C-alpha positions as CSV (number, residue, x, y, z in Angstrom):
1,M,0.2,0.1,-0.1
2,R,3.1,2.6,1.0
3,F,4.7,1.5,-2.1
4,L,1.5,2.1,-4.2
5,R,1.0,5.6,-2.7
6,Q,4.6,6.7,-3.3
7,S,4.2,5.7,-6.8
8,L,1.2,7.5,-7.4
9,T,2.7,10.6,-6.2
10,G,6.1,10.9,-8.4
11,L,3.8,10.0,-11.3
12,F,1.9,13.1,-10.2
13,L,4.8,15.2,-10.0
14,L,6.2,14.2,-13.3
15,S,3.1,14.9,-14.9
16,V,2.9,18.6,-13.4
17,T,6.8,18.8,-14.6
18,L,5.9,17.9,-18.1
19,G,2.9,20.1,-18.0
20,L,4.9,23.2,-17.3
21,L,7.6,22.4,-19.9
22,I,5.4,22.5,-22.3
23,W,3.4,25.2,-21.4
24,A,6.8,27.4,-21.4
25,G,7.8,26.1,-24.7
26,S,5.0,27.1,-25.9
27,L,5.2,30.7,-24.4
28,V,8.7,30.8,-26.0
29,R,7.3,29.9,-29.5
30,D,4.9,32.5,-29.7
31,A,7.3,34.9,-28.5
32,V,9.5,34.2,-31.1
33,Q,6.9,34.3,-34.0
34,E,5.8,37.5,-33.2
35,R,9.4,39.1,-33.0
36,M,10.0,37.6,-36.3
37,A,6.6,38.7,-37.6
38,R,7.5,42.1,-36.4
39,E,11.1,42.3,-38.1
40,D,9.8,41.0,-41.1
41,R,7.2,43.7,-41.3
42,P,8.2,46.3,-43.8
43,R,9.2,49.9,-43.0
44,P,8.9,52.8,-45.3
45,A,12.5,54.2,-46.3
46,R,13.2,57.9,-44.7
47,E,15.6,60.4,-46.4
48,R,18.1,61.5,-43.9
49,V,18.4,65.1,-43.1
50,F,21.7,66.5,-41.8
51,A,22.0,69.5,-39.5
52,V,24.8,72.3,-40.9
53,N,26.0,75.4,-39.7
54,V,25.3,78.1,-42.3
55,V,26.9,81.7,-42.9
56,R,25.3,84.2,-45.4
57,A,28.2,85.6,-48.3
58,E,27.8,89.2,-48.0
59,P,30.1,91.1,-50.0
60,T,32.1,93.6,-48.5
61,E,35.5,95.2,-48.5
62,V,38.5,93.9,-46.9
63,T,42.1,95.0,-45.9
64,P,44.3,92.0,-46.2
65,L,46.8,91.1,-43.5
66,L,50.6,89.6,-44.5
67,S,51.7,87.6,-41.5
68,A,55.1,87.3,-41.2
69,F,58.0,87.2,-38.7
70,G,61.2,89.9,-38.4
71,E,64.1,90.8,-36.4
72,V,64.4,94.1,-34.5
73,E,67.3,96.1,-35.6
74,S,68.8,99.1,-34.5
75,R,68.9,101.9,-37.5
76,R,71.7,103.5,-35.1
77,T,74.2,101.9,-33.8
78,L,78.1,103.1,-33.3
79,E,80.8,101.1,-32.1
80,I,83.3,102.9,-29.7
81,R,87.1,102.6,-30.3
82,A,90.0,103.8,-29.4
83,A,91.3,106.2,-31.9
84,T,94.8,106.6,-30.3
85,P,96.5,104.2,-28.1
86,G,97.4,104.5,-24.6
87,Q,96.3,103.9,-21.2
88,I,92.8,104.9,-19.7
89,V,93.4,107.2,-16.9
90,E,89.5,108.6,-16.5
91,I,86.2,106.5,-17.0
92,A,82.7,108.0,-16.8
93,E,80.5,106.8,-13.5
94,G,78.0,104.5,-14.7
95,F,80.0,103.0,-17.9
96,E,78.8,99.9,-18.0
97,D,76.3,97.6,-20.3
98,G,72.7,99.1,-20.4
99,A,73.5,102.4,-18.9
100,D,72.2,105.5,-20.6
101,V,74.0,108.5,-22.1
102,V,73.2,111.6,-23.2
103,E,74.8,113.3,-26.4
104,G,78.2,114.8,-25.5
105,A,78.6,113.3,-22.3
106,L,82.4,112.2,-21.7
107,L,82.7,108.3,-21.5
108,M,86.2,108.1,-21.1
109,R,89.9,109.5,-21.3
110,I,93.2,108.0,-22.7
111,D,96.3,109.3,-21.5
112,P,96.9,112.7,-22.9
113,S,100.5,113.3,-22.1
114,A,102.1,112.7,-25.3
115,A,99.3,114.6,-27.5
116,E,99.8,117.4,-25.3
117,E,103.7,117.8,-25.9
118,A,103.2,117.4,-30.1
119,L,100.3,120.3,-29.6
120,A,103.0,122.3,-27.7
121,R,105.3,121.6,-30.4
122,A,103.0,122.4,-33.2
123,E,102.2,125.7,-31.4
124,V,106.1,126.7,-31.5
125,D,106.6,125.5,-35.1
126,V,103.5,127.6,-35.8
127,Q,105.2,131.1,-34.0
128,D,108.6,130.3,-36.3
129,A,106.8,130.3,-39.2
130,E,105.0,133.4,-38.3
131,A,108.0,134.8,-37.1
132,E,109.6,134.2,-40.8
133,L,106.7,135.1,-42.8
134,R,107.2,138.6,-41.2
135,D,110.5,139.0,-41.6
136,A,109.9,137.9,-45.5
137,E,107.5,140.6,-45.7
138,A,109.6,143.4,-44.2
139,A,112.6,142.1,-46.5
140,I,110.1,142.7,-49.5
141,V,109.5,146.0,-48.5
142,L,113.2,147.3,-48.4
143,A,113.6,145.3,-51.7
144,N,110.9,147.3,-53.6
145,D,112.5,150.8,-52.3
146,E,116.1,149.4,-53.4
147,L,114.4,148.5,-56.9
148,A,113.0,152.1,-57.1
149,A,116.2,153.5,-56.3
150,A,118.1,152.0,-58.6
151,E,115.4,152.6,-61.3
152,E,115.9,156.2,-60.3
153,Q,119.4,156.2,-60.7
154,S,119.4,154.6,-64.0
155,E,117.1,157.2,-65.2
156,L,119.3,160.0,-64.4
157,R,122.6,158.1,-65.4
158,Q,120.7,157.7,-69.1
159,R,119.7,161.4,-68.9
160,A,123.6,162.2,-68.6
161,F,124.7,159.8,-71.3
162,A,122.2,161.4,-73.9
163,R,123.2,164.9,-72.9
164,Q,126.9,163.7,-73.7
165,V,125.7,162.5,-76.9
166,D,124.1,165.9,-77.9
167,L,127.4,167.6,-76.8
168,S,129.6,165.2,-78.7
169,D,127.2,165.9,-81.7
170,R,127.6,169.4,-81.6
171,G,131.3,169.2,-81.3
172,V,131.2,170.8,-77.6
173,G,131.8,167.2,-75.9
174,T,134.6,164.7,-76.3
175,A,134.5,161.4,-77.0
176,A,135.4,160.2,-73.7
177,A,133.1,162.0,-71.7
178,V,130.5,160.2,-73.4
179,E,132.1,156.7,-73.1
180,T,132.2,157.2,-69.4
181,A,128.6,158.5,-69.4
182,E,127.3,155.6,-71.5
183,I,129.5,153.0,-68.9
184,A,127.8,154.9,-66.2
185,A,124.6,154.3,-67.4
186,S,125.3,150.8,-68.3
187,S,126.1,150.2,-64.5
188,A,122.7,151.8,-63.3
189,R,120.5,149.4,-65.8
190,Q,122.7,146.8,-64.4
191,A,122.2,147.5,-60.6
192,V,118.6,147.9,-61.1
193,L,118.5,144.3,-62.4
194,T,120.4,143.2,-59.2
195,R,117.6,144.9,-57.2
196,R,114.7,143.3,-59.3
197,Q,116.2,139.8,-58.6
198,A,116.8,140.7,-54.6
199,L,112.8,141.4,-54.7
200,A,112.4,138.1,-56.6
201,Q,114.2,136.2,-53.7
202,A,112.6,138.1,-51.0
203,N,109.0,137.2,-52.6
204,A,109.9,133.6,-52.9
205,R,111.5,133.8,-49.1
206,M,107.8,134.9,-48.5
207,E,106.1,132.1,-50.2
208,Q,108.4,129.7,-48.5
209,A,107.4,131.0,-45.1
210,R,103.8,131.2,-46.1
211,T,104.0,127.6,-47.1
212,R,106.0,126.8,-43.6
213,R,103.2,128.4,-41.6
214,V,100.6,126.2,-43.4
215,R,102.2,123.4,-42.8
216,G,102.5,124.5,-39.1
217,Q,99.0,125.0,-39.0
218,I,98.3,121.7,-40.1
219,S,100.2,120.1,-37.9
220,L,99.1,122.2,-35.1
221,S,95.4,120.9,-36.3
222,E,96.5,117.3,-36.3
223,A,98.0,117.7,-33.1
224,E,94.9,119.0,-31.5
225,R,92.6,116.2,-33.3
226,K,95.0,113.8,-31.5
227,L,94.6,115.4,-28.1
228,G,90.7,115.5,-28.8
229,D,90.9,111.9,-29.6
230,T,92.3,111.1,-26.2
231,E,88.5,112.2,-24.7
232,I,85.7,109.8,-26.1
233,R,82.6,111.4,-25.9
234,A,79.1,110.2,-26.6
235,R,78.0,111.2,-30.6
236,F,74.2,110.9,-29.8
237,S,71.9,109.6,-26.8
238,G,71.4,106.1,-26.6
239,K,72.7,102.9,-24.3
240,L,75.8,100.8,-23.8
241,S,76.1,97.5,-24.5
242,D,79.3,94.6,-24.9
243,V,81.3,97.2,-22.7
244,T,84.8,96.2,-22.5
245,A,87.0,99.1,-21.3
246,I,88.0,99.0,-17.5
247,A,89.9,102.1,-15.8
248,G,93.5,101.9,-16.1
249,G,93.7,99.6,-19.2
250,L,95.8,99.7,-22.0
251,V,94.4,100.6,-25.3
252,T,95.5,99.9,-29.2
253,T,94.2,102.0,-31.8
254,N,90.9,101.1,-33.6
255,E,90.4,98.9,-30.2
256,R,86.6,98.3,-29.7
257,L,85.7,99.3,-26.1
258,A,81.9,99.1,-26.2
259,Q,79.0,100.2,-28.3
260,L,76.2,102.7,-28.6
261,V,72.6,101.7,-29.8
262,D,69.9,104.3,-29.9
263,P,66.7,102.3,-28.6
264,N,64.3,104.7,-30.1
265,A,65.8,104.3,-33.9
266,L,64.7,100.6,-34.6
267,E,63.4,98.8,-37.4
268,V,62.3,95.4,-38.4
269,A,63.6,93.1,-40.9
270,V,60.9,91.1,-42.4
271,R,61.6,88.4,-45.3
272,V,58.2,87.9,-47.1
273,P,57.7,85.7,-50.2
274,T,58.1,86.9,-53.7
275,E,54.3,87.1,-54.5
276,A,53.6,88.4,-51.5
277,F,55.9,91.5,-52.0
278,A,54.5,92.0,-55.3
279,R,51.4,92.8,-53.5
280,L,53.1,95.7,-51.4
281,L,54.5,97.6,-54.4
282,D,52.8,100.6,-56.2
283,E,51.8,101.0,-60.0
284,N,55.3,102.6,-60.4
285,G,56.9,99.3,-58.8
286,A,58.1,101.2,-55.8
287,L,57.0,99.9,-52.3
288,R,54.3,101.5,-50.7
289,P,54.7,102.6,-46.9
290,A,52.0,100.1,-45.8
291,P,51.2,100.1,-42.2
292,V,52.6,97.6,-40.1
293,R,52.1,96.3,-36.6
294,I,54.9,94.5,-34.7
295,V,54.0,92.1,-31.7
296,L,56.4,90.2,-29.3
297,D,54.9,87.6,-27.2
298,V,56.0,87.6,-23.6
299,L,54.5,84.4,-21.8
300,G,51.2,85.6,-23.2
301,V,51.7,89.5,-22.8
302,D,51.6,91.2,-26.2
303,M,53.8,94.2,-26.8
304,V,52.7,96.0,-29.6
305,S,54.5,98.6,-31.9
306,E,53.3,100.3,-35.0
307,G,55.6,101.1,-37.8
308,V,55.6,101.8,-41.6
309,L,57.4,100.0,-44.5
310,V,60.6,102.1,-45.7
311,R,62.7,99.8,-48.2
312,D,63.4,96.8,-49.1
313,S,67.0,94.9,-49.5
314,A,69.0,95.7,-52.7
315,A,69.8,91.8,-53.5
316,V,68.9,88.7,-52.5
317,A,71.3,86.8,-50.2
318,E,72.8,83.6,-51.4
319,G,70.7,80.7,-50.4
320,Q,67.6,82.9,-49.4
321,T,64.4,82.9,-51.2
322,G,61.8,86.1,-51.2
323,R,62.0,89.5,-50.3
324,L,63.6,91.2,-47.4
325,V,61.5,94.5,-46.0
326,F,62.2,96.9,-43.7
327,A,59.6,98.6,-41.2
328,R,60.6,101.7,-39.1
329,L,59.2,101.9,-35.8
330,H,56.9,105.1,-34.8
331,S,57.3,104.6,-30.9
332,P,59.2,101.2,-29.8
333,R,57.7,99.8,-26.8
334,G,60.0,97.2,-24.8
335,L,61.5,95.9,-28.1
336,K,65.3,95.4,-28.1
337,P,67.6,94.9,-31.1
338,G,67.6,91.0,-31.6
339,D,64.0,90.3,-30.3
340,F,61.9,87.9,-32.5
341,V,58.7,89.6,-33.7
342,S,55.1,88.7,-35.7
343,V,54.5,91.0,-38.2
344,E,51.3,92.0,-39.8
345,I,51.6,94.6,-42.6
346,E,48.4,95.6,-44.6
347,E,47.6,95.1,-47.9
348,P,46.2,97.0,-50.5
349,K,42.3,97.1,-49.8
350,L,40.4,94.7,-51.9
351,N,36.8,95.6,-53.1
352,W,33.7,93.1,-53.8
353,V,35.3,90.0,-51.4
354,I,33.4,87.5,-49.3
355,V,35.1,86.2,-46.4
356,L,34.4,82.4,-45.5
357,P,35.4,79.8,-43.1
358,A,38.5,77.8,-44.5
359,M,36.3,74.4,-43.6
360,A,33.7,75.7,-46.0
361,I,35.8,75.2,-49.2
362,N,37.2,71.8,-50.5
363,A,40.6,71.3,-52.3
364,A,38.5,71.8,-55.8
365,N,37.7,75.3,-54.6
366,E,34.2,74.9,-54.3
367,V,31.3,75.4,-51.7
368,L,28.0,74.1,-50.7
369,V,25.4,76.4,-50.8
370,V,21.9,75.9,-49.3
371,G,19.1,75.7,-52.5
372,E,15.5,75.1,-52.9
373,E,14.1,72.9,-50.4
374,D,17.2,73.0,-48.3
375,R,18.9,70.9,-50.6
376,L,22.9,71.9,-50.9
377,E,24.6,72.6,-54.6
378,A,28.4,73.2,-55.4
379,V,29.6,76.5,-56.4
380,S,33.0,77.2,-57.4
381,V,35.0,80.2,-56.1
382,N,38.2,82.0,-56.6
383,P,40.4,82.3,-53.5
384,L,42.2,85.1,-53.2
385,R,43.7,85.5,-49.8
386,R,43.7,83.0,-46.8
387,Q,43.6,85.1,-43.2
388,G,44.0,83.0,-40.3
389,N,41.4,80.6,-39.9
390,D,39.4,82.5,-43.0
391,V,39.6,82.5,-46.7
392,L,38.5,85.7,-48.7
393,V,36.9,84.6,-52.2
394,R,35.1,86.0,-55.6
395,S,32.5,84.2,-56.8
396,R,29.6,85.0,-59.4
397,G,26.4,84.3,-57.9
398,L,27.1,83.3,-54.5
399,A,26.3,86.6,-52.9
400,G,23.5,86.7,-50.4
401,R,23.3,82.6,-50.2
402,E,24.0,80.6,-47.4
403,V,27.1,78.4,-47.2
404,V,28.1,75.6,-45.5
405,A,30.5,76.7,-42.6
406,E,32.1,73.5,-42.0
407,R,32.4,70.9,-45.1
408,S,32.2,66.8,-44.0
409,P,32.4,63.4,-46.0
410,L,28.8,63.1,-45.7
411,L,27.8,66.3,-47.2
412,G,27.6,66.7,-51.2
413,A,25.3,68.5,-53.6
414,G,21.6,67.3,-53.6
415,I,21.6,66.6,-50.2
416,K,18.8,67.6,-47.6
417,V,20.4,69.4,-44.7
418,R,18.7,71.4,-41.7
419,P,20.3,75.0,-41.7
420,L,21.2,76.0,-38.3
421,R,21.6,79.9,-38.9
422,P,23.7,82.4,-36.5
423,T,21.8,85.2,-34.5
424,G,22.9,88.5,-34.1
425,E,24.6,87.7,-30.9
426,G,26.8,85.3,-32.9
427,E,24.6,81.7,-31.5
428,V,23.1,79.6,-34.0
429,A,19.6,79.8,-34.1
430,L,17.9,76.1,-34.0
431,E,15.1,75.8,-36.4
432,E,11.5,75.8,-35.1
433,P,10.2,71.6,-35.6
434,E,7.1,71.7,-38.0
435,M,3.5,70.9,-35.6
436,V,0.6,69.5,-37.1
437,Q,-2.7,68.3,-35.2
438,L,-4.1,64.9,-34.5
439,D,-7.5,63.8,-35.0
440,P,-9.0,61.5,-31.8
441,E,-8.3,58.4,-33.8
442,R,-4.8,59.1,-35.0
443,R,-3.8,60.4,-31.6
444,A,-5.2,57.0,-29.9
445,K,-3.3,54.8,-32.2
446,L,-0.1,56.4,-32.0
447,L,-0.4,56.4,-27.4
448,A,-1.7,52.6,-28.0
449,F,1.4,51.7,-29.9
450,V,3.9,53.9,-27.7
451,E,2.4,52.7,-24.5
452,A,2.5,49.0,-26.0
453,N,6.6,49.5,-26.5
454,G,8.3,47.5,-24.0
455,R,11.6,48.4,-25.6
456,I,11.3,52.2,-24.9
457,P,12.8,53.4,-21.6
458,A,10.7,54.7,-18.8
459,E,11.4,58.6,-18.9
460,A,11.5,58.4,-22.8
461,K,8.0,57.1,-23.0
462,A,6.6,59.8,-20.4
463,R,8.0,62.4,-22.5
464,I,6.7,61.2,-25.6
465,L,3.1,60.4,-24.4
466,S,3.2,63.8,-22.9
467,Q,4.0,65.4,-26.4
468,L,1.6,63.3,-28.1
469,Q,-1.2,64.6,-25.6
470,R,-0.8,68.1,-26.4
471,D,-3.0,70.1,-29.2
472,E,0.3,70.2,-31.7
473,V,2.6,67.5,-32.4
474,P,6.0,67.4,-33.9
475,V,5.9,66.2,-37.3
476,R,9.0,64.4,-37.1
477,M,7.9,62.7,-34.1
478,V,4.5,61.3,-35.7
479,N,6.3,60.2,-38.9
480,R,8.9,58.1,-36.5
481,I,6.1,56.8,-34.6
482,E,3.8,55.7,-37.8
483,G,7.4,54.4,-39.2
484,R,7.7,52.0,-36.7
485,M,4.1,51.2,-36.6
486,G,4.3,50.1,-40.5
487,G,2.0,52.9,-41.8
């Protein structure tokens, strides 16, 4: 009896287990069939719409900026060198690197003893030459007086000779008297020649004295210059650099002692490409005085100065390309010779150009514009300049149209897009979604489908149900739900 009862209990449990397994298999089969039937349901094909940022192409007048790098140089630099050898006996206080000096200030003095002695000798030589010149002038005066006396004596002798000849012709005088008078006249003429020769010698002596005085004055000027060379003074106001002179040191001729730099006379040497240099020329082929902006970046703090182009290099250096232009700084602010700076040069203004983002243009110089029904069209442009992240272009028919600001491989001609237009504050304005009013039957059908869909997260389902219960519902949401429903 006991065995029979246990056998019946086991048979009952086995029957219940088999029934549960069959019921579970039926549930799994129904779920799989429902899922397969749902996946096989045809879905309507929908066109994909891309959201793109657009900018309006507005022709305007633009002044392009040529960006380059340059080096600051000094237009006024003087090397302080020793003009005469000797020992430095005096040096100015503060004669060191970076010191400010004013024009005419005494920087140092070299031992002037030898120069002073040479100057004294030159002064004595000049005095001797002037004394000799005075003696020569006095000798000329005496020689002129003696010549005048000799000429007067010669005239008297000549008249006496003429009188004796006259007497002899009348038979009163003798031949001996005539001969004596003739000899006397000849001697007087000889005396005149002697006095003339003495006058010529006196004139020659005076010329020699004058030459000696001039030579002495030259020696005196040279001695004074050498004495002045023992004092080294500042030719202009500026700052000292590379100072090597020390008090008591011995220097040789032309030895470099320091360098004087004018900090207010600076310029920037800039090397620009040849095609960019051509744009800086005027109609006569001369370099335009274009405004220049010089920026020195010091740990994020910009030191800015203004300038103007003044000249370009006469030749291209070996191994270099482009052109070297020079810009004069108006008021250098914190710049020093040797600084490496960035330079912005204003090019001639361009009319009727459009400024577009650089990412809006592809390698074929084409941009995408929004056409009818918000579909993209490809338009060719002519790039003129690149300004940072922007490009200056010209194109017929582009004015006033909306251009895609950022191209991507997914975009092309004919693709439908949703334009995102910037507002006046620079923000992108999102387009308002298109709304539609639902009839009660259609609304109930949509609500039933959403509530029955177990794959939608709870938060998203609540949001969708809330929007479906409003008077107006976004068209995109309705189309998406009906696409899932299969009509």
